[in-house]
Structures are given as structure tokens and as C-alpha cells.
matplotlib code that plots the C-alpha trace (Angstrom):
import matplotlib.pyplot as plt

x = [100.5, 100.9, 97.3, 96.1, 98.1, 96.8, 93.2, 93.6, 95.0, 92.3, 89.4, 89.8, 86.3, 87.0, 90.4, 88.9, 86.5, 89.3, 91.1, 88.1, 88.1, 91.8, 91.2, 88.3, 90.6, 93.3, 90.8, 89.5, 92.9, 93.9, 90.7, 91.4, 95.0, 93.8, 91.2, 93.7, 96.3, 93.8, 91.5, 93.6, 93.4, 90.9, 88.4, 88.8, 88.4, 85.4, 83.5, 84.4, 86.5, 83.6, 82.8, 86.4, 86.9, 83.7, 84.5, 88.0, 86.6, 83.8, 86.1, 88.7, 85.9, 84.7, 88.2, 88.5, 85.1, 86.2, 89.6, 87.9, 85.6, 88.6, 91.0, 88.8, 87.3, 90.5, 90.9, 92.9, 92.6, 89.6, 89.7, 87.4, 89.6, 89.1, 85.3, 85.4, 87.7, 85.3, 82.3, 84.2, 85.1, 81.4, 80.2, 82.8, 81.6, 78.0, 78.8, 80.9, 78.1, 76.0, 78.7, 78.2, 74.5, 75.3, 77.8, 75.1, 72.4, 74.6, 75.9, 72.4, 71.3, 74.2, 73.5, 69.9, 69.0, 66.1, 65.3, 64.9, 68.4, 69.8, 66.9, 67.2, 70.9, 70.3, 68.0, 70.8, 73.1, 70.6, 70.5, 74.2, 73.7, 70.7, 72.9, 75.4, 72.5, 71.3, 74.8, 75.0, 71.6, 72.7, 75.6, 73.1, 70.2, 72.1, 68.9, 70.6, 73.9, 76.2, 79.6, 79.5, 81.9, 83.9, 84.3, 82.1, 79.8, 76.0, 73.0, 69.7, 66.1, 66.4, 69.5, 67.4, 67.1, 70.8, 70.4, 67.3, 69.3, 72.0, 69.5, 67.5, 70.1, 70.6, 66.9, 66.1, 68.7, 67.1, 63.6, 64.7, 66.5, 63.5, 61.1, 63.1, 63.5, 59.7, 59.3, 62.0, 61.2, 64.8, 65.4, 69.1, 68.5, 65.8, 68.0, 71.0, 68.8, 67.3, 70.9, 71.8, 68.7, 69.6, 73.2, 72.3, 69.9, 73.0, 74.1, 70.6, 70.4, 73.9, 73.1, 70.0, 72.1, 74.7, 71.9, 71.5, 75.1, 76.7, 80.4, 80.5, 81.4, 78.5, 78.2, 81.9, 81.7, 78.5, 80.0, 83.1, 81.0, 78.6, 81.5, 83.0, 79.7, 79.2, 82.7, 81.7, 78.4, 80.3, 82.6, 79.5, 78.1, 81.3, 81.4, 78.0, 79.0, 81.0, 83.9, 84.1, 80.4, 79.3, 76.1, 75.2, 77.3, 76.0, 76.0, 73.8, 71.5, 70.9, 70.4, 67.8, 66.2, 65.8, 64.4, 61.8, 60.8, 60.3]
y = [61.5, 58.0, 58.1, 59.1, 56.3, 53.8, 54.9, 54.6, 51.1, 50.1, 51.5, 49.0, 49.8, 53.6, 53.0, 50.4, 53.0, 55.5, 53.0, 52.7, 56.4, 56.4, 53.6, 55.7, 58.8, 56.8, 55.4, 58.9, 60.4, 57.4, 57.8, 61.5, 60.7, 58.0, 60.3, 63.1, 60.7, 59.0, 61.9, 65.0, 67.6, 69.7, 66.8, 66.3, 69.9, 70.4, 67.3, 65.6, 68.1, 69.1, 65.5, 64.6, 67.6, 67.1, 63.4, 64.2, 67.0, 64.8, 61.8, 64.1, 65.6, 62.0, 61.0, 64.1, 63.3, 59.7, 60.9, 63.4, 60.7, 58.4, 61.0, 63.3, 60.5, 59.5, 60.9, 63.9, 67.4, 69.1, 72.9, 75.4, 75.3, 71.5, 72.0, 74.7, 72.5, 69.5, 71.7, 73.1, 69.5, 68.4, 71.6, 71.2, 67.6, 68.7, 71.5, 69.3, 66.7, 69.0, 69.5, 66.2, 66.8, 70.3, 69.0, 66.6, 69.2, 71.8, 69.3, 68.1, 71.8, 72.6, 69.6, 70.8, 73.6, 75.3, 79.0, 78.9, 77.3, 80.2, 80.2, 76.5, 76.8, 79.6, 77.1, 74.6, 77.2, 78.2, 74.7, 74.7, 78.3, 77.1, 74.4, 77.0, 79.1, 76.1, 75.6, 79.3, 79.1, 75.9, 77.8, 79.7, 77.2, 73.8, 72.1, 70.1, 69.0, 70.3, 69.6, 68.8, 70.3, 67.1, 67.9, 64.9, 65.3, 64.8, 65.0, 66.7, 66.5, 68.7, 67.1, 65.5, 69.0, 68.9, 65.5, 66.6, 69.4, 66.9, 64.6, 67.4, 68.3, 64.9, 64.2, 67.5, 66.6, 63.3, 64.7, 67.5, 65.1, 62.8, 65.8, 67.3, 63.8, 63.3, 66.7, 66.2, 65.1, 64.3, 60.6, 60.9, 63.7, 61.7, 58.7, 60.7, 62.6, 59.3, 58.1, 61.3, 61.0, 57.5, 58.4, 60.6, 57.9, 55.9, 59.0, 59.3, 55.6, 55.7, 58.9, 57.1, 54.1, 56.4, 57.8, 54.4, 53.2, 56.6, 55.6, 53.4, 55.6, 54.5, 58.0, 58.3, 55.0, 56.0, 59.3, 57.7, 54.9, 57.5, 59.6, 56.5, 55.6, 59.1, 58.9, 55.7, 57.3, 60.3, 58.0, 56.2, 59.5, 60.5, 57.1, 57.9, 61.3, 62.0, 64.2, 66.1, 67.0, 66.9, 64.8, 61.2, 58.6, 55.7, 53.3, 55.6, 56.2, 52.5, 52.0, 54.7, 53.4, 49.9, 51.4, 53.5, 50.4, 48.4]
z = [141.9, 143.4, 144.6, 141.1, 139.4, 141.9, 141.3, 137.5, 137.8, 140.2, 138.1, 135.3, 134.0, 133.5, 132.0, 129.6, 128.3, 127.9, 125.8, 123.6, 123.1, 122.3, 119.7, 118.1, 118.1, 116.3, 113.8, 113.1, 112.5, 110.3, 108.3, 107.8, 106.7, 104.3, 102.7, 102.3, 100.8, 98.5, 97.5, 98.3, 101.1, 99.1, 99.0, 102.8, 103.6, 101.3, 102.3, 105.6, 107.5, 109.8, 110.6, 111.3, 113.5, 115.5, 115.9, 117.3, 119.5, 120.9, 121.5, 123.3, 125.5, 126.3, 127.3, 129.5, 131.1, 131.9, 133.2, 135.5, 136.9, 137.5, 138.9, 141.0, 143.1, 144.9, 148.4, 147.4, 148.9, 147.2, 146.5, 144.8, 141.7, 141.4, 141.7, 138.9, 136.8, 137.1, 136.2, 133.1, 132.0, 132.2, 130.4, 127.7, 127.0, 126.9, 124.4, 122.1, 122.2, 120.0, 117.4, 115.5, 115.1, 113.9, 111.3, 109.9, 109.8, 108.1, 105.6, 104.6, 104.3, 102.1, 99.9, 99.3, 97.0, 98.9, 99.2, 103.0, 103.4, 105.5, 107.9, 108.5, 109.0, 111.6, 113.4, 113.5, 115.0, 117.7, 119.2, 120.3, 121.5, 123.5, 125.1, 126.2, 127.6, 129.6, 131.1, 132.0, 133.8, 135.5, 137.1, 139.2, 139.6, 139.7, 138.5, 135.8, 137.4, 140.1, 141.6, 145.3, 147.9, 147.6, 143.8, 142.8, 139.9, 140.5, 138.1, 139.1, 137.9, 134.8, 133.4, 130.6, 129.0, 128.1, 126.5, 124.6, 123.0, 122.1, 120.4, 118.8, 116.2, 114.6, 114.8, 113.0, 110.4, 109.7, 109.6, 107.3, 104.9, 104.7, 104.2, 101.4, 99.8, 99.8, 98.1, 95.5, 92.0, 91.2, 91.7, 92.4, 94.9, 96.6, 96.9, 98.3, 100.8, 102.0, 102.7, 104.4, 106.6, 107.8, 108.9, 111.9, 113.2, 114.4, 116.5, 118.0, 119.0, 120.4, 122.4, 123.9, 124.8, 126.4, 128.6, 130.1, 130.0, 130.7, 130.7, 127.6, 124.5, 122.2, 120.7, 119.8, 118.0, 116.2, 115.1, 113.6, 111.8, 110.4, 109.1, 107.5, 105.9, 104.6, 103.0, 101.2, 100.1, 98.6, 96.7, 95.3, 94.2, 92.5, 90.7, 89.2, 87.7, 84.6, 85.6, 82.2, 81.9, 85.5, 84.6, 85.4, 83.5, 81.5, 84.4, 86.4, 83.5, 82.9, 86.7, 86.8, 83.7, 85.2, 88.4, 86.5, 84.5, 87.6]

ax = plt.figure().add_subplot(projection="3d")
ax.plot(x, y, z, "-o")
ax.set_aspect("equal")
plt.show()
């Protein structure tokens, strides 16, 4: 235990990144509490619960990854169980990395009224399943990453396949939102879908940055910011609808009229 504490204190860089993850986790939980307190638990569950849960799950897995990198490197006795534990930690992170993209994709699909909605949602479910399949194959081939006999994590030549799967979901969500927006004749639906298509882009850019700067939690920050921006967008949508009739209110009608005139 003394060796582990000394290593944590000595590795200021890793512990600094863990502190960022803790800060993001606190912000996410605070946002969830604020939304539930202001708008009610039903609103939170029906709109942002998936994003909040995936943000918490991803941030926790990122913290566990950084802790494993900081704690397993000290000169402590390495055993087979430690090697398996480190492999499970890395696999858990790579699986949870697909969940934010799935949340975005499923949310955008649910917001669109298209006949092929179930088939597209099935495609969104297949990508995380494909990630799990890659990790199972990697147990036998070790072509993507492996844990050395000293319990240290190493990446191999096909590791990029795992990151492609992570990026594929938010990319597909953005492409689908922009495609449906281009096909839609409803001005409000087009505007909302264009907004939805822009939100996952921050996750894509952050994931690309995290490939280069692996330890810095860019993706965790981007997921929280995207969820917060989505909450603001939902509030803006609600402000444009009359609660009694469910149709656009006068303010939205005048806004659309001006836009059509221009």
C-alpha cells in the first residue's frame, strides 16, 4: 500500500487527469440533480437519463483506466489475476466508450418519425456488440492490445479497429440527423435535426484528440458538454410549443414567418 500511495503522489500527471475525471463526474451528477429539481424526475428520465448514465459510466471507466495505469506500474508482485484484472479494466473502458455514441444515435432515431426506425436502431445496437466481439477475438489473437507478463498494458497494430468502432456511432448519428433534415419538409424538424447532428461532432473531435493525447480526458469533457447543450436545446424547443394545444406558439409562428419571408 505504501508503494502504491508513493506512486500516486509521484505521478502528478496521472493523478491530475483523474482529478479532471472526478470534476466532470461531480458536474454530471450536479446537472442531473438540477434537471430533476427544476423539471422533475419524469423529464429527466424521458429525455436525458441515457446521456447522464453514459456520461457517468464513461467517466468512471476513464478514472479506472488512469488508476490502473498509475497503480500497476509500481514494482509490486505481478500475478496472473493482476494481468486479467488489467485486461478487464481496459476492455470495460473500450466497451463503455461506445455508449455515448449509442445514446446519441438512439435519441436522434426516436426523435424522427421514419418507417425504417427499428432497422436503424438495430444497426446502432450492432456496433457496441461488434466492439465486444473484437475484444473477445483479441483475447486469442492479441492483435489489438495485450497485457504483458509484468501486467503492463501494450497496444498492437490493429488497435485502431477499436477506436473506429467508438467513432463510428457518433459519426453515424450525425450523418443520419443531417440526412433526415435534408429530406424533411418541416422547418422546425429540419432545424432541430440540424442541431442534433452537430452535438455528436464534439464527441468525435474529442475522441480523435484522445487518440493523440491518450491520458487527457477530452472525450469525458465533450460528452458532458454535449449533454448540457442538448438540455438547453430541449428547453428551447419546449419554449416554442404551447402546452395546452401542443402546437407552435405565437413567438415561434412569427419567427418562422420572418424566416420564410427572408
